[in-house]
N, C-alpha and C positions, 0 to 999 in steps of 0.2 A: 439419222443415221444411228446404227446400232451402238457404235462405240461411244457416241455421245451421250446416248440414253444409260449406257452402261456406267459411264463415268457419273452421270448425275445421281444414278441410283447408289453408287459407292459413296459420294459425298453425302447424300440424305441419310444413308445408313451410319456413316460415321458421326454426323452430327446427331443422330438419334442416340448413338451410343454414348457420346459425350454428355448428352443431357441426362441419360438414365444413370451414368456415373457420378455425375454432379448431384443429382437428386439422392441417390444411396448415401454419398459423402455427407450431405446436409442433414439427411435424416440420422445418420449415426452420430454426428456431431450433436444434434438435437437430444438424442437419448442420452448421450454422455453428459451433457449439459444437466439434464433432468436428474441423471443418478447423482452427479455431484452435488447439487443444490439439495436432493432429499438427504445426502450424507451429512452436510453442513447443518440442516434442520434438525436431523437425528442427534447430533452431538452439540447441539447448542447448549445443552444442560452443563458442558465442561467449563464454560465460563461463569457459571452462576457463582457468586459469593467471592470470586476473584477481585482483587483490588488492582485495577488497571489505569494508570496514568496516560492520558491523551495530552500531548504537549503540541498545541499550534505554534509553530515556529515564528520567531521574530514579534513584533508588535509594538505599539506605541511609538517612541523616538527611532525606533529600527524597522525600515519598511521591508527590509529583504531586497530580493531582486525585483526590477521592475520591467514589465512587458512591453511590447511595442506600442500598445494602446494606451498604456499607463497604469494599467492595474498593478497593484502590489502584492507581493508574496505574501506579506501578513494578512491581508484580507482573504486570499484563498486558503491559507492554512487554517484561519479560524471558522470559515465556513465548513470546510472538510472536516475538521475537528469537532465541532459542535454535532455534525450529523453521525459521525463515527461514535461520539459519546452517547447519542441518543440510542443508537442501535445496540450497543453494548449494555446501556442500562436496561433496555427492554428484554434483554437474554438473563439479566439478574446479576451483572457485575456491578461492583462498586466503582464507579468512574470517578477519577479526580482530574479536572481539566486544569491546567496550569494557568490558563487566562481565558476568560469567557467574553472578553471585549477588547478594543483595540488599545491595550495597555501593554508596557513592559513591566518587569517586576524589579526594576532599580529604585532606589530611593529618590525622590523629587529633589531638585536642587541642582547645584553646579556640579559639574564633573564631565570628563570627556566622553566620547561616545563609548570609546574602549573599555573605559572603567565601568561605565554603565552597563555594557554588553557582559563583562566579566561578572559583575553582581548579579545580572538577569540570570545567566546560565546556572551560577552557583544556587540560587533560590529556586530553580526548577529541580535540580538534582535534590537539594534539600527537601522539598516538599514529598518527593517520592521516597527518599530514604526515611524520612521521619514518620511516614505512614505506613512503612514497611510494605510497599506495593509488590505485586507478583510481577508486573511488566511495565515497560515504559515505552510508549508508541509517540515518537517525535516526527510530526509531519511538516514537511518542507516542500519548496518547489525548486525545481533545478534551473539553471541558466547558463548558457555559453555565448561567446561572442558571434559564433557562427549559429545561423537560424536553422541549419538543416537537421539539427540532433533533436530527438524526440524520444517519449516513452519513460515510464515510471522505472524506478529502481530503488532496491531496499539495501540498506548499508547496515553492517555488524561490527561489532568489536573484535579486532583480530585476536586470534587465540581464545575466543569464547565459543565452545561447542553449542551451548544453548542459544546463544544470540544467532549463531549461523542456522541453527534449526529453525528458529523463529522466523529469521529473515527470508529462509527458503520458502517456508510455507506461506508467507504474505506474497512474495514474488510470484509464485507459481498461481495463486488466486488472481493477483494483478493482472497477470497475462490471459488467465482462463476468462474472467468477468468482463475486462476491457475489451478483449477480443482485437487487439490492434496490431496483431502481428509483431509485438514487442519481443525482441531477442535478449534483451538486457538481462544480465545474471546478478546475483546478489554479490557485493563486493566487500571486504574487509577493509576497515579504516581504523584511525585512532583520533576520535573526537572526545572533547572534554566530557560531554553527557555521558557517552557510552563508557568512558573509563571510570567515571565517579558514581554511577548509578550501582545499587547493591542487588539488582535484579537485571534479568535480561532486558537489554535495551536496543531498539533499532531505530535508524532515522529513514523515513520513507520519504524519497523525492518522487512526489506523484506526477511530474511531468515537467516538460521545460517550457518555461515561460516565454522564454527568446524564441520559441517556434510560433509563428502566428495562428497556425492551425490548431496547435495544441493549447496556445493560449485561449483561444475562443472556447474550446472544450471545457478548460479549468474553469472559466467563468460561468458555464452552465450549470444550473443547481441540479439537474438530472444527472449530470456526468459526474458532479460532486458526490452524489448519492451512491453513483455506481462505485467509486473509488472508495467510499466508506464501506459500502457492502463487501468489496473485495478484501480490504484489511480486516474486518471482522471475521470473513471466512478463513483468512489466514490464521488469525488467532485460534479459532475454532480447530482448524487442522493441527496447528502446533499442540494443542492440548489432547487432541485425539492421538497423535503419534506418541506423546509422552505417556499417555494412560495405558496404550497398548504396550510400549517398551517395558512399563512396569509390570505389566500382567504377564507377560512372557515368562515361562518357567526357564531358569538358569540353564545353560548348556552343560552337560557333564562330560569331562574328559575320559575317554576310554583307555 
């Protein structure tokens, strides 16, 4: 019957249209990704000779959060931190890792966990300040009682414009590179490390270890590499924005 053929034709036409739109959207996204990657590569010189502290959170007696499978935050942060350190070093930055193995920075011997944690944090800050670092990047993993939450998020010190700028640059690259529809935004906080470092400092929660799906991703070396690449790209973008802001001529009042 004619109306059945017409209906089928319209359905086929509609499906074809959707396929074309999907293809064009994917093509556009591909070229945008390529352009963004080229921009990062072109500006990679901006991190050369910068002193950048990479701080894998927790370690030693402090495991941090623990995922459903038993993986510990301290192990994930160390693996991501080491990868990030290698990428930054490859771009010419002078990288300081606050730890390179499963240790904390407190003195050996007796003491409560709280006392050792305070000493550990104070020493991480002291390393950065004594070496007059340019940036402090603290790597952590998020956790929540409910397993529904997911996504990386970057935190900065409240009332710190440079910290906010750095956090936004990193968060945008985490969303772009990981491509997981993450809608999390940067968030101001008051944490000991960010309060006491003498340089812009951010805490990057690279995902929720309490989410089984994200926990598996966080254990994947290739995904860890993507996280490290995203953070690196964010640092490059931060310096790119800083350079352009300094290069712009001042506006004149009329």
